[in-house]
Structures are given as structure tokens and as C-alpha cells.
Jmol script that loads the backbone (N, CA, C; Angstrom):
load data "model"
ATOM      1  N   MET A   1      28.705  55.721-142.031  1.00  0.00           N
ATOM      2  CA  MET A   1      28.848  54.281-141.950  1.00  0.00           C
ATOM      3  C   MET A   1      30.328  53.982-141.734  1.00  0.00           C
ATOM      4  N   ASP A   2      30.608  53.108-140.792  1.00  0.00           N
ATOM      5  CA  ASP A   2      31.992  52.764-140.454  1.00  0.00           C
ATOM      6  C   ASP A   2      32.752  52.216-141.663  1.00  0.00           C
ATOM      7  N   HIS A   3      33.879  52.858-141.944  1.00  0.00           N
ATOM      8  CA  HIS A   3      34.746  52.419-143.035  1.00  0.00           C
ATOM      9  C   HIS A   3      36.184  52.292-142.513  1.00  0.00           C
ATOM     10  N   VAL A   4      36.287  51.886-141.225  1.00  0.00           N
ATOM     11  CA  VAL A   4      37.592  51.745-140.565  1.00  0.00           C
ATOM     12  C   VAL A   4      37.810  50.296-140.128  1.00  0.00           C
ATOM     13  N   GLN A   5      36.929  49.800-139.276  1.00  0.00           N
ATOM     14  CA  GLN A   5      37.105  48.447-138.736  1.00  0.00           C
ATOM     15  C   GLN A   5      36.748  47.404-139.785  1.00  0.00           C
ATOM     16  N   VAL A   6      37.641  46.445-139.969  1.00  0.00           N
ATOM     17  CA  VAL A   6      37.381  45.404-140.962  1.00  0.00           C
ATOM     18  C   VAL A   6      36.632  44.235-140.332  1.00  0.00           C
ATOM     19  N   ARG A   7      35.840  43.632-141.163  1.00  0.00           N
ATOM     20  CA  ARG A   7      35.054  42.471-140.764  1.00  0.00           C
ATOM     21  C   ARG A   7      35.229  41.383-141.806  1.00  0.00           C
ATOM     22  N   PHE A   8      34.821  40.201-141.442  1.00  0.00           N
ATOM     23  CA  PHE A   8      34.941  39.061-142.325  1.00  0.00           C
ATOM     24  C   PHE A   8      33.592  38.348-142.364  1.00  0.00           C
ATOM     25  N   PRO A   9      32.652  38.865-143.148  1.00  0.00           N
ATOM     26  CA  PRO A   9      31.313  38.264-143.167  1.00  0.00           C
ATOM     27  C   PRO A   9      31.391  36.808-143.627  1.00  0.00           C
ATOM     28  N   THR A  10      30.925  35.939-142.770  1.00  0.00           N
ATOM     29  CA  THR A  10      31.057  34.504-142.978  1.00  0.00           C
ATOM     30  C   THR A  10      29.687  33.891-143.191  1.00  0.00           C
ATOM     31  N   ASN A  11      29.565  33.152-144.271  1.00  0.00           N
ATOM     32  CA  ASN A  11      28.300  32.519-144.637  1.00  0.00           C
ATOM     33  C   ASN A  11      27.984  31.394-143.654  1.00  0.00           C
ATOM     34  N   VAL A  12      26.769  31.398-143.135  1.00  0.00           N
ATOM     35  CA  VAL A  12      26.357  30.384-142.158  1.00  0.00           C
ATOM     36  C   VAL A  12      26.406  28.980-142.765  1.00  0.00           C
ATOM     37  N   GLU A  13      26.257  28.871-144.086  1.00  0.00           N
ATOM     38  CA  GLU A  13      26.364  27.562-144.723  1.00  0.00           C
ATOM     39  C   GLU A  13      27.789  27.013-144.593  1.00  0.00           C
ATOM     40  N   ASP A  14      28.783  27.888-144.668  1.00  0.00           N
ATOM     41  CA  ASP A  14      30.163  27.445-144.473  1.00  0.00           C
ATOM     42  C   ASP A  14      30.402  27.042-143.021  1.00  0.00           C
ATOM     43  N   VAL A  15      29.841  27.786-142.090  1.00  0.00           N
ATOM     44  CA  VAL A  15      29.972  27.442-140.673  1.00  0.00           C
ATOM     45  C   VAL A  15      29.357  26.065-140.432  1.00  0.00           C
ATOM     46  N   GLY A  16      28.179  25.831-140.976  1.00  0.00           N
ATOM     47  CA  GLY A  16      27.515  24.534-140.834  1.00  0.00           C
ATOM     48  C   GLY A  16      28.333  23.407-141.439  1.00  0.00           C
ATOM     49  N   ARG A  17      28.935  23.661-142.607  1.00  0.00           N
ATOM     50  CA  ARG A  17      29.761  22.648-143.264  1.00  0.00           C
ATOM     51  C   ARG A  17      30.971  22.297-142.403  1.00  0.00           C
ATOM     52  N   VAL A  18      31.608  23.298-141.822  1.00  0.00           N
ATOM     53  CA  VAL A  18      32.773  23.051-140.972  1.00  0.00           C
ATOM     54  C   VAL A  18      32.366  22.218-139.751  1.00  0.00           C
ATOM     55  N   ILE A  19      31.250  22.573-139.136  1.00  0.00           N
ATOM     56  CA  ILE A  19      30.773  21.800-137.977  1.00  0.00           C
ATOM     57  C   ILE A  19      30.458  20.364-138.391  1.00  0.00           C
ATOM     58  N   TYR A  20      29.798  20.211-139.524  1.00  0.00           N
ATOM     59  CA  TYR A  20      29.477  18.871-140.027  1.00  0.00           C
ATOM     60  C   TYR A  20      30.764  18.078-140.260  1.00  0.00           C
ATOM     61  N   ASP A  21      31.753  18.709-140.905  1.00  0.00           N
ATOM     62  CA  ASP A  21      33.024  18.024-141.153  1.00  0.00           C
ATOM     63  C   ASP A  21      33.674  17.567-139.849  1.00  0.00           C
ATOM     64  N   LEU A  22      33.570  18.389-138.818  1.00  0.00           N
ATOM     65  CA  LEU A  22      34.143  18.012-137.522  1.00  0.00           C
ATOM     66  C   LEU A  22      33.447  16.787-136.938  1.00  0.00           C
ATOM     67  N   THR A  23      32.141  16.685-137.145  1.00  0.00           N
ATOM     68  CA  THR A  23      31.404  15.539-136.600  1.00  0.00           C
ATOM     69  C   THR A  23      31.675  14.265-137.381  1.00  0.00           C
ATOM     70  N   ARG A  24      32.170  14.395-138.590  1.00  0.00           N
ATOM     71  CA  ARG A  24      32.394  13.241-139.454  1.00  0.00           C
ATOM     72  C   ARG A  24      33.836  12.743-139.412  1.00  0.00           C
ATOM     73  N   MET A  25      34.648  13.327-138.555  1.00  0.00           N
ATOM     74  CA  MET A  25      36.046  12.896-138.489  1.00  0.00           C
ATOM     75  C   MET A  25      36.090  11.435-138.057  1.00  0.00           C
ATOM     76  N   SER A  26      36.821  10.649-138.775  1.00  0.00           N
ATOM     77  CA  SER A  26      36.843   9.195-138.560  1.00  0.00           C
ATOM     78  C   SER A  26      37.685   8.799-137.362  1.00  0.00           C
ATOM     79  N   PRO A  27      37.083   8.006-136.481  1.00  0.00           N
ATOM     80  CA  PRO A  27      37.901   7.429-135.401  1.00  0.00           C
ATOM     81  C   PRO A  27      38.722   6.276-135.983  1.00  0.00           C
ATOM     82  N   PRO A  28      39.764   5.872-135.295  1.00  0.00           N
ATOM     83  CA  PRO A  28      40.552   4.721-135.760  1.00  0.00           C
ATOM     84  C   PRO A  28      39.685   3.459-135.806  1.00  0.00           C
ATOM     85  N   THR A  29      40.037   2.534-136.651  1.00  0.00           N
ATOM     86  CA  THR A  29      39.324   1.256-136.707  1.00  0.00           C
ATOM     87  C   THR A  29      40.251   0.168-136.202  1.00  0.00           C
ATOM     88  N   PRO A  30      39.770  -0.906-135.636  1.00  0.00           N
ATOM     89  CA  PRO A  30      38.376  -1.192-135.290  1.00  0.00           C
ATOM     90  C   PRO A  30      37.848  -0.247-134.213  1.00  0.00           C
ATOM     91  N   ALA A  31      36.581  -0.457-133.862  1.00  0.00           N
ATOM     92  CA  ALA A  31      35.924   0.427-132.896  1.00  0.00           C
ATOM     93  C   ALA A  31      36.840   0.689-131.709  1.00  0.00           C
ATOM     94  N   PRO A  32      37.168   1.946-131.465  1.00  0.00           N
ATOM     95  CA  PRO A  32      38.154   2.276-130.433  1.00  0.00           C
ATOM     96  C   PRO A  32      37.576   2.343-129.031  1.00  0.00           C
ATOM     97  N   LEU A  33      38.473   2.304-128.112  1.00  0.00           N
ATOM     98  CA  LEU A  33      38.126   2.639-126.736  1.00  0.00           C
ATOM     99  C   LEU A  33      37.987   4.151-126.691  1.00  0.00           C
ATOM    100  N   MET A  34      37.326   4.673-125.684  1.00  0.00           N
ATOM    101  CA  MET A  34      37.163   6.126-125.565  1.00  0.00           C
ATOM    102  C   MET A  34      38.515   6.830-125.607  1.00  0.00           C
ATOM    103  N   SER A  35      39.530   6.231-125.006  1.00  0.00           N
ATOM    104  CA  SER A  35      40.852   6.861-124.965  1.00  0.00           C
ATOM    105  C   SER A  35      41.512   6.905-126.338  1.00  0.00           C
ATOM    106  N   GLU A  36      41.000   6.124-127.294  1.00  0.00           N
ATOM    107  CA  GLU A  36      41.580   6.101-128.633  1.00  0.00           C
ATOM    108  C   GLU A  36      40.865   7.014-129.623  1.00  0.00           C
ATOM    109  N   LEU A  37      39.778   7.639-129.198  1.00  0.00           N
ATOM    110  CA  LEU A  37      39.070   8.541-130.094  1.00  0.00           C
ATOM    111  C   LEU A  37      39.933   9.758-130.413  1.00  0.00           C
ATOM    112  N   PRO A  38      39.815  10.281-131.631  1.00  0.00           N
ATOM    113  CA  PRO A  38      40.615  11.461-131.957  1.00  0.00           C
ATOM    114  C   PRO A  38      40.205  12.631-131.069  1.00  0.00           C
ATOM    115  N   THR A  39      41.173  13.377-130.633  1.00  0.00           N
ATOM    116  CA  THR A  39      40.868  14.545-129.815  1.00  0.00           C
ATOM    117  C   THR A  39      41.024  15.795-130.664  1.00  0.00           C
ATOM    118  N   LEU A  40      40.114  16.699-130.472  1.00  0.00           N
ATOM    119  CA  LEU A  40      40.144  17.967-131.190  1.00  0.00           C
ATOM    120  C   LEU A  40      40.775  19.027-130.301  1.00  0.00           C
ATOM    121  N   PRO A  41      41.359  20.025-130.900  1.00  0.00           N
ATOM    122  CA  PRO A  41      41.852  21.144-130.097  1.00  0.00           C
ATOM    123  C   PRO A  41      40.698  21.728-129.287  1.00  0.00           C
ATOM    124  N   PRO A  42      40.975  22.276-128.114  1.00  0.00           N
ATOM    125  CA  PRO A  42      39.889  22.787-127.271  1.00  0.00           C
ATOM    126  C   PRO A  42      39.154  23.984-127.876  1.00  0.00           C
ATOM    127  N   ILE A  43      39.827  24.736-128.733  1.00  0.00           N
ATOM    128  CA  ILE A  43      39.189  25.886-129.378  1.00  0.00           C
ATOM    129  C   ILE A  43      39.484  25.835-130.865  1.00  0.00           C
ATOM    130  N   LEU A  44      38.437  25.943-131.661  1.00  0.00           N
ATOM    131  CA  LEU A  44      38.576  26.002-133.116  1.00  0.00           C
ATOM    132  C   LEU A  44      37.801  27.211-133.616  1.00  0.00           C
ATOM    133  N   HIS A  45      38.371  27.892-134.588  1.00  0.00           N
ATOM    134  CA  HIS A  45      37.714  29.058-135.169  1.00  0.00           C
ATOM    135  C   HIS A  45      37.530  28.844-136.658  1.00  0.00           C
ATOM    136  N   TYR A  46      36.440  29.372-137.172  1.00  0.00           N
ATOM    137  CA  TYR A  46      36.267  29.425-138.627  1.00  0.00           C
ATOM    138  C   TYR A  46      35.913  30.849-138.998  1.00  0.00           C
ATOM    139  N   SER A  47      36.535  31.327-140.029  1.00  0.00           N
ATOM    140  CA  SER A  47      36.271  32.657-140.562  1.00  0.00           C
ATOM    141  C   SER A  47      36.488  32.581-142.061  1.00  0.00           C
ATOM    142  N   THR A  48      35.743  33.348-142.797  1.00  0.00           N
ATOM    143  CA  THR A  48      35.908  33.347-144.235  1.00  0.00           C
ATOM    144  C   THR A  48      37.346  33.673-144.627  1.00  0.00           C
ATOM    145  N   PRO A  49      37.854  33.008-145.668  1.00  0.00           N
ATOM    146  CA  PRO A  49      39.185  33.340-146.147  1.00  0.00           C
ATOM    147  C   PRO A  49      39.178  34.554-147.086  1.00  0.00           C
ATOM    148  N   ALA A  50      38.012  35.106-147.330  1.00  0.00           N
ATOM    149  CA  ALA A  50      37.885  36.229-148.263  1.00  0.00           C
ATOM    150  C   ALA A  50      38.530  37.493-147.706  1.00  0.00           C
ATOM    151  N   ALA A  51      38.725  38.432-148.580  1.00  0.00           N
ATOM    152  CA  ALA A  51      39.314  39.720-148.191  1.00  0.00           C
ATOM    153  C   ALA A  51      38.411  40.426-147.186  1.00  0.00           C
ATOM    154  N   PRO A  52      39.007  41.197-146.283  1.00  0.00           N
ATOM    155  CA  PRO A  52      38.214  41.916-145.285  1.00  0.00           C
ATOM    156  C   PRO A  52      37.356  43.001-145.918  1.00  0.00           C
ATOM    157  N   MET A  53      36.270  43.333-145.234  1.00  0.00           N
ATOM    158  CA  MET A  53      35.368  44.405-145.657  1.00  0.00           C
ATOM    159  C   MET A  53      34.992  45.235-144.437  1.00  0.00           C
ATOM    160  N   THR A  54      34.687  46.480-144.680  1.00  0.00           N
ATOM    161  CA  THR A  54      34.139  47.315-143.617  1.00  0.00           C
ATOM    162  C   THR A  54      32.621  47.282-143.736  1.00  0.00           C
ATOM    163  N   LYS A  55      31.936  47.846-142.762  1.00  0.00           N
ATOM    164  CA  LYS A  55      30.470  47.923-142.851  1.00  0.00           C
ATOM    165  C   LYS A  55      30.066  48.706-144.094  1.00  0.00           C
ATOM    166  N   TYR A  56      30.838  49.733-144.414  1.00  0.00           N
ATOM    167  CA  TYR A  56      30.544  50.531-145.608  1.00  0.00           C
ATOM    168  C   TYR A  56      30.675  49.676-146.871  1.00  0.00           C
ATOM    169  N   ASP A  57      31.744  48.880-146.974  1.00  0.00           N
ATOM    170  CA  ASP A  57      31.921  47.992-148.129  1.00  0.00           C
ATOM    171  C   ASP A  57      30.727  47.050-148.284  1.00  0.00           C
ATOM    172  N   MET A  58      30.303  46.464-147.159  1.00  0.00           N
ATOM    173  CA  MET A  58      29.177  45.528-147.202  1.00  0.00           C
ATOM    174  C   MET A  58      27.892  46.238-147.607  1.00  0.00           C
ATOM    175  N   THR A  59      27.699  47.459-147.120  1.00  0.00           N
ATOM    176  CA  THR A  59      26.506  48.235-147.461  1.00  0.00           C
ATOM    177  C   THR A  59      26.458  48.514-148.956  1.00  0.00           C
ATOM    178  N   LEU A  60      27.598  48.858-149.559  1.00  0.00           N
ATOM    179  CA  LEU A  60      27.646  49.107-150.998  1.00  0.00           C
ATOM    180  C   LEU A  60      27.220  47.871-151.789  1.00  0.00           C
ATOM    181  N   ILE A  61      27.725  46.717-151.379  1.00  0.00           N
ATOM    182  CA  ILE A  61      27.402  45.470-152.077  1.00  0.00           C
ATOM    183  C   ILE A  61      25.922  45.135-151.939  1.00  0.00           C
ATOM    184  N   ILE A  62      25.409  45.224-150.731  1.00  0.00           N
ATOM    185  CA  ILE A  62      23.994  44.908-150.499  1.00  0.00           C
ATOM    186  C   ILE A  62      23.095  45.857-151.286  1.00  0.00           C
ATOM    187  N   ALA A  63      23.380  47.142-151.229  1.00  0.00           N
ATOM    188  CA  ALA A  63      22.568  48.133-151.948  1.00  0.00           C
ATOM    189  C   ALA A  63      22.606  47.876-153.446  1.00  0.00           C
ATOM    190  N   LYS A  64      23.778  47.562-153.969  1.00  0.00           N
ATOM    191  CA  LYS A  64      23.919  47.289-155.404  1.00  0.00           C
ATOM    192  C   LYS A  64      22.992  46.154-155.839  1.00  0.00           C
ATOM    193  N   HIS A  65      23.031  45.047-155.101  1.00  0.00           N
ATOM    194  CA  HIS A  65      22.255  43.878-155.516  1.00  0.00           C
ATOM    195  C   HIS A  65      20.762  44.014-155.233  1.00  0.00           C
ATOM    196  N   LEU A  66      20.405  44.852-154.270  1.00  0.00           N
ATOM    197  CA  LEU A  66      18.983  45.073-153.994  1.00  0.00           C
ATOM    198  C   LEU A  66      18.436  46.268-154.774  1.00  0.00           C
ATOM    199  N   GLY A  67      19.312  46.926-155.532  1.00  0.00           N
ATOM    200  CA  GLY A  67      18.881  48.068-156.332  1.00  0.00           C
ATOM    201  C   GLY A  67      18.477  49.263-155.491  1.00  0.00           C
ATOM    202  N   LEU A  68      19.159  49.472-154.377  1.00  0.00           N
ATOM    203  CA  LEU A  68      18.819  50.569-153.471  1.00  0.00           C
ATOM    204  C   LEU A  68      19.786  51.736-153.650  1.00  0.00           C
ATOM    205  N   PRO A  69      19.310  52.957-153.447  1.00  0.00           N
ATOM    206  CA  PRO A  69      20.210  54.111-153.547  1.00  0.00           C
ATOM    207  C   PRO A  69      21.215  54.106-152.399  1.00  0.00           C
ATOM    208  N   ILE A  70      22.391  54.637-152.674  1.00  0.00           N
ATOM    209  CA  ILE A  70      23.447  54.617-151.669  1.00  0.00           C
ATOM    210  C   ILE A  70      24.071  55.998-151.478  1.00  0.00           C
ATOM    211  N   ASP A  71      23.642  56.969-152.266  1.00  0.00           N
ATOM    212  CA  ASP A  71      24.281  58.282-152.235  1.00  0.00           C
ATOM    213  C   ASP A  71      24.124  59.007-150.901  1.00  0.00           C
ATOM    214  N   HIS A  72      23.197  58.605-150.083  1.00  0.00           N
ATOM    215  CA  HIS A  72      22.998  59.237-148.780  1.00  0.00           C
ATOM    216  C   HIS A  72      23.878  58.630-147.679  1.00  0.00           C
ATOM    217  N   VAL A  73      24.553  57.532-147.980  1.00  0.00           N
ATOM    218  CA  VAL A  73      25.407  56.873-146.997  1.00  0.00           C
ATOM    219  C   VAL A  73      26.835  57.403-147.157  1.00  0.00           C
ATOM    220  N   VAL A  74      27.380  57.896-146.058  1.00  0.00           N
ATOM    221  CA  VAL A  74      28.712  58.498-146.082  1.00  0.00           C
ATOM    222  C   VAL A  74      29.713  57.569-145.399  1.00  0.00           C
ATOM    223  N   ALA A  75      30.844  57.366-146.059  1.00  0.00           N
ATOM    224  CA  ALA A  75      31.910  56.538-145.485  1.00  0.00           C
ATOM    225  C   ALA A  75      32.615  57.318-144.391  1.00  0.00           C
ATOM    226  N   ASN A  76      32.562  56.788-143.172  1.00  0.00           N
ATOM    227  CA  ASN A  76      33.253  57.415-142.052  1.00  0.00           C
ATOM    228  C   ASN A  76      34.611  56.736-141.913  1.00  0.00           C
ATOM    229  N   THR A  77      35.670  57.467-142.270  1.00  0.00           N
ATOM    230  CA  THR A  77      37.010  56.894-142.241  1.00  0.00           C
ATOM    231  C   THR A  77      37.784  57.267-140.983  1.00  0.00           C
ATOM    232  N   GLN A  78      37.119  57.933-140.055  1.00  0.00           N
ATOM    233  CA  GLN A  78      37.759  58.329-138.798  1.00  0.00           C
ATOM    234  C   GLN A  78      37.274  57.424-137.667  1.00  0.00           C
ATOM    235  N   PRO A  79      38.178  56.847-136.902  1.00  0.00           N
ATOM    236  CA  PRO A  79      37.745  56.033-135.753  1.00  0.00           C
ATOM    237  C   PRO A  79      36.931  56.874-134.771  1.00  0.00           C
ATOM    238  N   ALA A  80      35.941  56.265-134.153  1.00  0.00           N
ATOM    239  CA  ALA A  80      35.111  56.957-133.164  1.00  0.00           C
ATOM    240  C   ALA A  80      35.980  57.365-131.972  1.00  0.00           C
ATOM    241  N   THR A  81      35.625  58.482-131.369  1.00  0.00           N
ATOM    242  CA  THR A  81      36.369  58.970-130.213  1.00  0.00           C
ATOM    243  C   THR A  81      35.406  59.279-129.079  1.00  0.00           C
ATOM    244  N   GLY A  82      35.962  59.492-127.907  1.00  0.00           N
ATOM    245  CA  GLY A  82      35.152  59.867-126.750  1.00  0.00           C
ATOM    246  C   GLY A  82      34.202  58.774-126.336  1.00  0.00           C
ATOM    247  N   GLN A  83      33.013  59.176-125.886  1.00  0.00           N
ATOM    248  CA  GLN A  83      32.033  58.209-125.387  1.00  0.00           C
ATOM    249  C   GLN A  83      31.466  57.326-126.490  1.00  0.00           C
ATOM    250  N   ALA A  84      31.548  57.788-127.744  1.00  0.00           N
ATOM    251  CA  ALA A  84      31.032  56.992-128.857  1.00  0.00           C
ATOM    252  C   ALA A  84      31.969  55.851-129.233  1.00  0.00           C
ATOM    253  N   ALA A  85      33.188  55.902-128.735  1.00  0.00           N
ATOM    254  CA  ALA A  85      34.186  54.904-129.119  1.00  0.00           C
ATOM    255  C   ALA A  85      34.040  53.628-128.298  1.00  0.00           C
ATOM    256  N   ALA A  86      33.835  52.543-128.978  1.00  0.00           N
ATOM    257  CA  ALA A  86      33.828  51.230-128.323  1.00  0.00           C
ATOM    258  C   ALA A  86      35.238  50.668-128.424  1.00  0.00           C
ATOM    259  N   GLN A  87      35.640  49.922-127.442  1.00  0.00           N
ATOM    260  CA  GLN A  87      36.970  49.326-127.450  1.00  0.00           C
ATOM    261  C   GLN A  87      36.941  48.056-128.291  1.00  0.00           C
ATOM    262  N   ARG A  88      37.257  48.201-129.567  1.00  0.00           N
ATOM    263  CA  ARG A  88      37.282  47.064-130.480  1.00  0.00           C
ATOM    264  C   ARG A  88      38.559  47.110-131.304  1.00  0.00           C
ATOM    265  N   PRO A  89      39.089  45.969-131.633  1.00  0.00           N
ATOM    266  CA  PRO A  89      40.257  45.972-132.515  1.00  0.00           C
ATOM    267  C   PRO A  89      39.822  46.339-133.935  1.00  0.00           C
ATOM    268  N   GLU A  90      40.732  46.923-134.699  1.00  0.00           N
ATOM    269  CA  GLU A  90      40.402  47.249-136.088  1.00  0.00           C
ATOM    270  C   GLU A  90      40.267  45.992-136.927  1.00  0.00           C
ATOM    271  N   ASN A  91      40.978  44.933-136.564  1.00  0.00           N
ATOM    272  CA  ASN A  91      40.925  43.690-137.322  1.00  0.00           C
ATOM    273  C   ASN A  91      40.748  42.536-136.340  1.00  0.00           C
ATOM    274  N   SER A  92      39.634  41.836-136.443  1.00  0.00           N
ATOM    275  CA  SER A  92      39.347  40.746-135.501  1.00  0.00           C
ATOM    276  C   SER A  92      39.178  39.406-136.213  1.00  0.00           C
ATOM    277  N   GLN A  93      39.928  39.223-137.303  1.00  0.00           N
ATOM    278  CA  GLN A  93      39.810  37.968-138.043  1.00  0.00           C
ATOM    279  C   GLN A  93      40.224  36.781-137.180  1.00  0.00           C
ATOM    280  N   LEU A  94      39.443  35.722-137.251  1.00  0.00           N
ATOM    281  CA  LEU A  94      39.728  34.499-136.512  1.00  0.00           C
ATOM    282  C   LEU A  94      40.692  33.627-137.321  1.00  0.00           C
ATOM    283  N   GLY A  95      41.585  32.965-136.642  1.00  0.00           N
ATOM    284  CA  GLY A  95      42.539  32.089-137.305  1.00  0.00           C
ATOM    285  C   GLY A  95      41.957  30.714-137.569  1.00  0.00           C
ATOM    286  N   THR A  96      42.272  30.147-138.725  1.00  0.00           N
ATOM    287  CA  THR A  96      41.759  28.821-139.097  1.00  0.00           C
ATOM    288  C   THR A  96      42.868  27.776-139.164  1.00  0.00           C
ATOM    289  N   LYS A  97      44.027  28.107-138.651  1.00  0.00           N
ATOM    290  CA  LYS A  97      45.191  27.223-138.729  1.00  0.00           C
ATOM    291  C   LYS A  97      44.904  25.838-138.145  1.00  0.00           C
ATOM    292  N   LYS A  98      44.268  25.794-136.988  1.00  0.00           N
ATOM    293  CA  LYS A  98      44.001  24.502-136.322  1.00  0.00           C
ATOM    294  C   LYS A  98      43.059  23.633-137.156  1.00  0.00           C
ATOM    295  N   LEU A  99      42.046  24.251-137.773  1.00  0.00           N
ATOM    296  CA  LEU A  99      41.142  23.484-138.637  1.00  0.00           C
ATOM    297  C   LEU A  99      41.905  22.893-139.815  1.00  0.00           C
ATOM    298  N   LYS A 100      42.760  23.689-140.430  1.00  0.00           N
ATOM    299  CA  LYS A 100      43.565  23.199-141.556  1.00  0.00           C
ATOM    300  C   LYS A 100      44.444  22.030-141.126  1.00  0.00           C
ATOM    301  N   GLU A 101      45.038  22.156-139.948  1.00  0.00           N
ATOM    302  CA  GLU A 101      45.938  21.106-139.443  1.00  0.00           C
ATOM    303  C   GLU A 101      45.239  19.765-139.262  1.00  0.00           C
ATOM    304  N   ILE A 102      43.956  19.793-138.938  1.00  0.00           N
ATOM    305  CA  ILE A 102      43.240  18.518-138.747  1.00  0.00           C
ATOM    306  C   ILE A 102      42.472  18.106-140.003  1.00  0.00           C
ATOM    307  N   GLY A 103      42.694  18.823-141.110  1.00  0.00           N
ATOM    308  CA  GLY A 103      42.150  18.406-142.392  1.00  0.00           C
ATOM    309  C   GLY A 103      40.766  18.927-142.739  1.00  0.00           C
ATOM    310  N   VAL A 104      40.307  19.973-142.088  1.00  0.00           N
ATOM    311  CA  VAL A 104      38.984  20.539-142.394  1.00  0.00           C
ATOM    312  C   VAL A 104      39.140  21.615-143.467  1.00  0.00           C
ATOM    313  N   ASP A 105      38.292  21.559-144.476  1.00  0.00           N
ATOM    314  CA  ASP A 105      38.291  22.550-145.552  1.00  0.00           C
ATOM    315  C   ASP A 105      37.842  23.889-144.983  1.00  0.00           C
ATOM    316  N   VAL A 106      38.663  24.911-145.082  1.00  0.00           N
ATOM    317  CA  VAL A 106      38.320  26.232-144.567  1.00  0.00           C
ATOM    318  C   VAL A 106      38.009  27.207-145.698  1.00  0.00           C
ATOM    319  N   GLY A 107      37.700  26.666-146.856  1.00  0.00           N
ATOM    320  CA  GLY A 107      37.361  27.506-147.999  1.00  0.00           C
ATOM    321  C   GLY A 107      35.997  28.155-147.843  1.00  0.00           C
ATOM    322  N   GLU A 108      35.698  29.001-148.790  1.00  0.00           N
ATOM    323  CA  GLU A 108      34.422  29.725-148.809  1.00  0.00           C
ATOM    324  C   GLU A 108      33.599  29.186-149.966  1.00  0.00           C
ATOM    325  N   SER A 109      32.355  28.796-149.709  1.00  0.00           N
ATOM    326  CA  SER A 109      31.532  28.225-150.772  1.00  0.00           C
ATOM    327  C   SER A 109      30.960  29.286-151.709  1.00  0.00           C
ATOM    328  N   GLU A 110      30.737  30.475-151.195  1.00  0.00           N
ATOM    329  CA  GLU A 110      30.176  31.539-152.026  1.00  0.00           C
ATOM    330  C   GLU A 110      30.593  32.889-151.448  1.00  0.00           C
ATOM    331  N   ALA A 111      31.107  33.740-152.309  1.00  0.00           N
ATOM    332  CA  ALA A 111      31.551  35.066-151.874  1.00  0.00           C
ATOM    333  C   ALA A 111      30.370  35.913-151.412  1.00  0.00           C
ATOM    334  N   PHE A 112      30.647  36.880-150.549  1.00  0.00           N
ATOM    335  CA  PHE A 112      29.620  37.765-149.990  1.00  0.00           C
ATOM    336  C   PHE A 112      28.778  38.412-151.099  1.00  0.00           C
ATOM    337  N   GLY A 113      29.442  39.001-152.076  1.00  0.00           N
ATOM    338  CA  GLY A 113      28.718  39.660-153.167  1.00  0.00           C
ATOM    339  C   GLY A 113      27.913  38.690-154.007  1.00  0.00           C
ATOM    340  N   ALA A 114      28.468  37.519-154.271  1.00  0.00           N
ATOM    341  CA  ALA A 114      27.751  36.504-155.055  1.00  0.00           C
ATOM    342  C   ALA A 114      26.515  36.022-154.322  1.00  0.00           C
ATOM    343  N   TRP A 115      26.614  35.858-152.992  1.00  0.00           N
ATOM    344  CA  TRP A 115      25.450  35.439-152.212  1.00  0.00           C
ATOM    345  C   TRP A 115      24.356  36.489-152.300  1.00  0.00           C
ATOM    346  N   TRP A 116      24.716  37.762-152.124  1.00  0.00           N
ATOM    347  CA  TRP A 116      23.708  38.820-152.175  1.00  0.00           C
ATOM    348  C   TRP A 116      23.093  38.942-153.562  1.00  0.00           C
ATOM    349  N   LYS A 117      23.878  38.713-154.603  1.00  0.00           N
ATOM    350  CA  LYS A 117      23.340  38.743-155.969  1.00  0.00           C
ATOM    351  C   LYS A 117      22.294  37.643-156.135  1.00  0.00           C
ATOM    352  N   ARG A 118      22.639  36.429-155.701  1.00  0.00           N
ATOM    353  CA  ARG A 118      21.693  35.300-155.806  1.00  0.00           C
ATOM    354  C   ARG A 118      20.444  35.555-154.974  1.00  0.00           C
ATOM    355  N   TYR A 119      20.624  36.080-153.760  1.00  0.00           N
ATOM    356  CA  TYR A 119      19.495  36.388-152.890  1.00  0.00           C
ATOM    357  C   TYR A 119      18.565  37.407-153.544  1.00  0.00           C
ATOM    358  N   ALA A 120      19.124  38.455-154.111  1.00  0.00           N
ATOM    359  CA  ALA A 120      18.309  39.489-154.759  1.00  0.00           C
ATOM    360  C   ALA A 120      17.555  38.915-155.957  1.00  0.00           C
ATOM    361  N   GLU A 121      18.194  38.051-156.710  1.00  0.00           N
ATOM    362  CA  GLU A 121      17.535  37.406-157.845  1.00  0.00           C
ATOM    363  C   GLU A 121      16.401  36.504-157.372  1.00  0.00           C
ATOM    364  N   ASP A 122      16.599  35.795-156.263  1.00  0.00           N
ATOM    365  CA  ASP A 122      15.546  34.936-155.707  1.00  0.00           C
ATOM    366  C   ASP A 122      14.343  35.779-155.267  1.00  0.00           C
ATOM    367  N   ILE A 123      14.599  36.929-154.685  1.00  0.00           N
ATOM    368  CA  ILE A 123      13.511  37.814-154.265  1.00  0.00           C
ATOM    369  C   ILE A 123      12.695  38.272-155.465  1.00  0.00           C
ATOM    370  N   LYS A 124      13.382  38.639-156.529  1.00  0.00           N
ATOM    371  CA  LYS A 124      12.698  39.132-157.738  1.00  0.00           C
ATOM    372  C   LYS A 124      11.819  38.034-158.352  1.00  0.00           C
ATOM    373  N   ARG A 125      12.271  36.768-158.268  1.00  0.00           N
ATOM    374  CA  ARG A 125      11.499  35.659-158.829  1.00  0.00           C
ATOM    375  C   ARG A 125      10.296  35.288-157.970  1.00  0.00           C
ATOM    376  N   ALA A 126      10.350  35.598-156.698  1.00  0.00           N
ATOM    377  CA  ALA A 126       9.282  35.193-155.785  1.00  0.00           C
ATOM    378  C   ALA A 126       8.026  36.027-155.953  1.00  0.00           C
TER     379      ALA A 126
END
end "model"
wireframe off; spacefill off
backbone 0.3
color backbone group
């Protein structure tokens, strides 16, 4: 299991909240002309502010909360080489600076591990 490239697992509820916040941005009053509407940057990114994780890190968390064995999963700490190697950056975190500048909350509502814990508990109750 890849333990080299970092990822930033982002909760879809946070993505939805950010999009909702963008739609609720207040135009100037009184009712503006189209030219007076607030303009957004052409590209906005949202990514969790949480610490990065590798696929191996995420697998450990998921297995823990689902009560699954993990001893058969091996952390691969060597980047892939040859034909198996995909051209990907080791860190592809998206910047949230522009969202912050226009006043959008870029926080995380629930950590990756906390979400999986709650999900596993919901499964057990069902």
C-alpha cells in the first residue's frame, strides 16, 4: 500500500458547505446592476486543512474503525519505478488562500478518523 504520496481526504459535507457559502455571498444593496455583483476569482480550491495522509495511513484508520485485520497490508515506502510509475506529485494539496480572502470558512467539520468512527458506529446500530 502506498506510503509515499500524501493525500488530503476531504469530506464531501465540507465541500458542499463551501459551495453553499459561495452561493450565499451577499451582493451590495440596494439591488445591484449586473456590473455591481461581486465577482469571484475564476478558480477556487477547497482542501481539508488537516494533516496529510498516505493511502496506508487512511487504510489503518478505516481498518481500525471497521474492526478489520491489517497485518497483511504492507507499507510501501519506495516510490514506484519503471512502467508502474505514474507521473504524480508527492504532495498535491490544493490552496485555499483565495477562499479565505473572500471570507469563506475553510475549516474541517469532522476529521477523517472521527468520520470513520461515527460511520462504523452507525453500521453497528443498523
